[in-house]
N, C-alpha and C positions, 0 to 999 in steps of 0.2 A: 748392777742394781742398785738405782737411786735412791737410797731412802728418802722421806720428808724432813723439809730442816725442821727443827724446833731451835730454839731461842736452849744457849747453853745453862740459861735458869733455869727454863722449864725442864729440860731432860735433867737438870738437878735434883729440881723437885720430884718429881716421875721415880728419878733412884732412890730417893730419901722414903719417899712410898713404898717402893717393894723393898726397903730395909727396914721399914718400920712394921711392915705385914711380917718380918723373921722374927722381930724378938715383941717379949712382953710390953704390956705399955708405959709400964714402971721403970724399965730399962730404957727406954726409947726419950725420955726427956731430958731436954741437951739446955744446952745454956747458949743465948743469942750470938755469940763468940762461935760454937762451937758450929752451930748449924750455919753461920759464914764461911768460915775455912772449908767446911765439908764442900757446901760452894762453890768455893774458888778452886779447892783439889776435882771439882766434877769438871768445872769448865775446862779448866789443864786437863784434863784427860779426855774431856769430849774434842777441845780443838785438835790432841794433838792424835787423837781415832780419825776425826773430818781428815787432816793432814796427810793420815799413811793411807786412806780410801779414796784420795784425790791424787793420788800418787801413781 
């Protein structure tokens, strides 16, 4: 099954949206640095999963 391709940053943003729904608003306030790190980590995971899907 071929999934619709979305950019890693968009994917990361969606993951963040999902994650923020799980926690109360007060706990999800993060610094820009933490957000950037989360996006970078998500991008790595995304690429790894994409590579695995293409194998």
